[in-house]
C-alpha positions, 0 to 999 in steps of 0.5 A: 118881408125885408129884414132891416137893422135899427138902433133905437137908443142912438138918438138918446145916446147922442143927446147925452152930454156926459157919462151920467146922462148917457147911463140914465138914458139907457135901460139896463140891457142897453147900458150893459151891452154898450159897456161890453161893446166898448170893452171889446173894441178898446180892451178897456173896461168902463166902470158900472154906470160909466163912473170915472170915465175920462175925456178920452173915454168920451171921445172913443164912446162917440166913435162907437156911436158913429161906428154903430150908425155906419155899420147898420146903414151899410148892413141895411143897404146890402140887405135891401138886395135880398127880397126876404130873410130866407134869401140872406147869404150871411157870408156874402153879406159880411164880405160886402159890409167889410168892403163898404167899411174898408178899414178893419178897426176894433170898433168895426169888428165888434159892431159887425159881429153884433149886427150879424148875431142879430140877423141870424135866426137864432138871435131874432127873438133873443135880441142878443145885442139890445143896442141893435134890433133886427126887424122885418119890414114890408117889401118896398114898391118900385123906386122912382128912377128919374134923374135930377140935377139937384136933391134939396134937403131941409133940416126941419119944416121951419125951413120948408117955405124957403126950400120951396122958394129955392126949388122954384127958383132952380126950376126957373133956371131949367134944373130938375129938382127933387124936393120931398113934397113935390116928388113923393106925392107922385109916388104910389098916389102919395101913400108912402110906407114909413119903412120905404122912406129912407130907401126913397131918399137914398135912391133920390140922392143917388139919382141926383147930380148933387145935394143941397142941404138947406139951413144946416147948423155950424157948431164949433168943434172942441178938440180933446186936450191930447189932439192937435188941430192938424190931427183933428183935421186928419181924423175927418171929424172937423174942417175949417169954417169960413172964419178959419175956426174948426167946425164939426163935419157932422152936417155932411154925414147927417144932412147930406146922407153921405152924398159926395157932392153939393152945397150946404146953405148957412146964414151968410155962407154956402159951403161947396164940397166935392168928393173927398171931404175937407180938402175940397170944401170951398166957402161962398160968401153971400154978398150984400143984398144977394139972394140965396138962389144967386149964391147957389147958382154960383156954387152949382156952376163951380160943380158943373151942374149948370 
């Protein structure tokens, strides 16, 4: 059995629109632990039920969410190298996680410590950090190591038909395409253990030359009052959209699973990105009567994929 970490409350926390929503989305243990981690990371205590939290506190709270998710993802990636919980070398694991994080921040420190606490045998049953859960999952079967030109991701099944059409069009252009329903069905007779799915997807991204994210949403970014546009851009959380406005950069992290190269398809535009983030984003405008495949092929040629 493998050990994996999860954050059961993450979606609830991200859905909260203010501190009141946030407090009521959590159980008591989760709420108190979130306050504890926040205070440890910022040296600033939030009041009970997060009352009187400021805009700056709210911004930092979102930084804590991002850190929780990032740290857990890195832990799970490193934990996948162990075949069982008995084989975990905690010192090597912590070192590998810090190498993945690269930067030693207050948020990183408290979340790494909390995750390590959950993984140690004495904490497995006590659940010292209610926000982070350590569980055992079945060992995954062998992963598909075939190479693909393109990995296609679509936000919801509402876009599946369009994603299928794009996959078919790309195949007709001679490209090897990874689309979940066309590939996963070939693995283990179509029987995929739920806990295997993220490993299968991450493995497919790693074995693909680029990622295409189908029909991503663009949301206008609102900077905190103390942050200029230049500072927001430098933070890595926003980028310039096709009309020059600042838009959220979250779609790259969420939908592309931190892939470093690919295309993100919007209604009238295709965003082309390469490696180091915003400085490498280019916007392709879909011409009148132009099909998505035409814009995608133009983008793939710019990425030297075809």
